[in-house]
N, C-alpha and C positions, 0 to 999 in steps of 0.2 A: 671754411670761410667761403661765403657766397659771393663776395665782391667788396670793392672799396670805391668810394666816390661814385662816379658814374660808370665804373667798369663792372661788367657782368662776367664773373669767373665761370669757366666751363669745366676745368679740371686742373689739378696741380701737375706741373711738368718738370719740377726740379726744386732744389733748395739745399740748405746746409745749416750750419750752426747759427748763422746770423739772419736767416729769413727763408722765405719760400717764394717760388716762382709759379705763376698761374697763367694758363692760356685764357685770354679774355677777348670779347668782342670789342672792336675799335669803336669808341664813342663817336657820334656824328660830328662833334666839335673838332676832332683831330683831322688834319689834312692827310690825304693819302688814299690809295685805292685798295690796300690790303684789308681783308675782312677781320683779321685777327692781329692782336699784339700780345706780347709777353709782359706780365706785370710782376715785378719783384716787390714783395712786402717784407719789410724788416721786422725782426722779432722784438726789438727793443723800442721803447718810446723815445721820441726825440724832442728836444726843446726848439723854440723858434730860432735860436742861434745855430743849432745843429742843422736845422732845415735850410737856413740861409746858406751856410757853408757847403752843405752837401749838394744843393742845387747849383751853386756856383761852380763846383768842381765838375758836375755833370755837364753844365753848359760849356765849360772850357773844353772838356773832352769831346762833346758833340761837334765843336768847331773844327776838329781835326778830320780832314777829309781823307779817308782811306777805305778802299773796298774790302779791307780785311778787318774793319772794326764794326761792331754792331751799331746800328743807328738808334739813338735815343729819341723818344717822341714826347715825353711828358714826365713831370714829377709833381708830387703833392704831399700833403700831410692831412690826415684825418684822425681826430681824437688822439693826437700825439704820435700816430703811427706814420712813418715815412714810407713812401712807395715811389717807384718810377716805372714808366712803360718804355718798352723798346720793341724793335722789330722782332717778329716771330719767325724762326727758322724751323721748318718742319722736319728736318733730319735728326733732331735731337742733339745730343752732345757726344763727344768722344767717350765720355763715361757711360752714357746711356743712349746709343744710337737707335733710331727707329727701324733701321734695317742693317743687314750685314755690311761691314765696311772692310775691304781688303787691306793688306798691310801697306801697299803703295799709297792708297788714299789716306790712310792714317798718318803716314809720314808726311804727305803733302799737307794735311791739315795742320800738323805741327809747324811746317814751314810757313803756312799762311798766318798762324798765330805769331810767329817770329817777325813777319813783315808788319803785322799790326803793331807790335812792340817797337819796331824801328820808327814808325810814324809817331808813336807816343813819345819816344825818347827824343826825337828831333824837335818836338814841341815842348820839351822840358818836363815831361811827365814820366813816372814809372807806374807799372801796373800793380805789382805786389800780390797778385792772387792768381797766378798762372797755374792751372790744373785742368785735368780732363773735363770736368763739369763746366768749365768756362770756355771751351772750344766748341762752338756751335756749328752744325753741319747743314748744308743744303746741296742742291744739285750742282751748284757752281764751285763748291769748295768749302772753306771754313771761315768763320769770323770769330774774333775774340770779344768776349763780353765781360761785364761785371768788374770794372776797375774798382779796387778796394775802397770802401767808404768807412771801414770799421774804425779807423783812427779818428773819424769825425763823429760817427754815430754811437761808438762805444769807447770813448777815450779812456786810456789806462787799462783796457782789457788785455790780459796776457794772452799769448798765443795758444796756451793750452785750453783756453775757453772759446777759441774761434772756430772750432769744427773738430772733426775726427782726425785720427792719426794719419789717414790717407791724405788729408789736406796739408798737414804739417810737413809731410815728407817732401813736398814740392817747394818748400821755403828755404832760401839760402840760410845756412847756419849763422851768418853774420847778422841777418835780420832778426833771427830768433834771439840773438844776444843783445839786441837793441841798437844796432848800427842804423844810421839814417838811411832812408830808402835810396837806392842807387840803381841805375840801369843794369849794372853787373849782376845784381840780385835776380833780375828777370832772366838774364842769360843762364844763370845757374838753373832756374826753374825750367827753362826750355830743355836743358840737358837731362834733367830728371824725367820730364815729359817724354822726350825722345827715347830714353831708356825704357820707360814703361810701354811705349808703343812697340818697341822692338823685342821686348822680352816678357812683358806682363808684370814686371816688378820694378820698383823704384831704385834698386841698388842697395837698399838697406836690408840687412838680414836680421831676423829676430827682433823686429820693432815691437816694443810693448804696445798693448792695446789701449792703455789709459793715456790721457793727454800729458800729464806731468812726466810719466815714465818715458813716453815717446820723445818729449822735449829734451830730456836729459840725454837720451841715446843719440839724438840727431846732432847735438852740439859736441858730443864726445867722439863720434865716429864719422868717418868719411864714407860716402857710398862707393861700392865696388862695381866697376864696369864688368858685367857678366861676359863670360867667354862665349856665350851663345849669341851675343849681339853682333850682327854682321858689320863688316866694313862696307862703306865708309861711315856708317852711323856711329860705330864705336869711337872712331877718331873725333867726330864732332862732339860726342858726349864728353870724351876726355878733355877736350879744349874748354868746354863749358864749365868743367869742374876744376880748372886751373885756379891758382890764387887770383884774387880780385884784379890786381893790376895787370895780369897777363891774359885775361879772358878776351876773346875777340868781340868786336861790336856785333850787336844782334843782327844788323843788316848783312854782315858777312856770313853769320850763322844761317840766316834765312836763305841766302843764295846757295850755300852748300847743301842744305836740306832739300831745296828744290831740285838740284842736280841729282841727288841721291834718289829722290822720289821718281824722277824721270827715268833713271836707269832701271829702277825696280819695275816700273810700268812696262818697260821694253822687254823684260824677261818673259820667256814662255811660261804660261800658267801650268 
């Protein structure tokens, strides 16, 4: 894909089952000094009603002022294809960083994502798609991107069709079973993400490679906190995996992660 609307695409920089993200030149009509923006193009066609609802959600999200949330710049629809533009962070994502990221910085990035969630939750929103590919990095830290629009742009689509098993593993089992979106579901996702940063795995063993098989496995088994996960990270993860009513608020989780990251940074390399 070479571009959409007045965006000139330079190269793909990410994506998943619901669309692709491209590096693009900032059109002159958009305010701002940055030369580039990131443009997400959704894979499925959208109706005018979907476009209206999706842009309304992005507009409400953009009104939440947090240094830990990616800034949205524009949204549009061309030939039934929905897209939106956001700030470009040159460090890549936790899933695909552009340069080596040490363990303390990875933990701090998860903490930054938790702070972004705290701002969302305070404004009455949940994210619903917390995973390594949505934690974007730059020289200042990390920002959370891509609040889920799948319920609008692909209504009725089951989780098994929303991406690979690596994405499903970060989703609260309650959400997989159809529970209404809740802040506690994002807390669960932060726990899985922190486990992945600390061990390289999500805590689920022998996860099937196909979507339906993975879905069945995830709702039938609880993740196991690995013995190689260091404290205090392991304690934070265990609390994120508590039953919904007992999970800590994500703001508390963010503070604990920040303290853990600071302690790790102080250790001799």
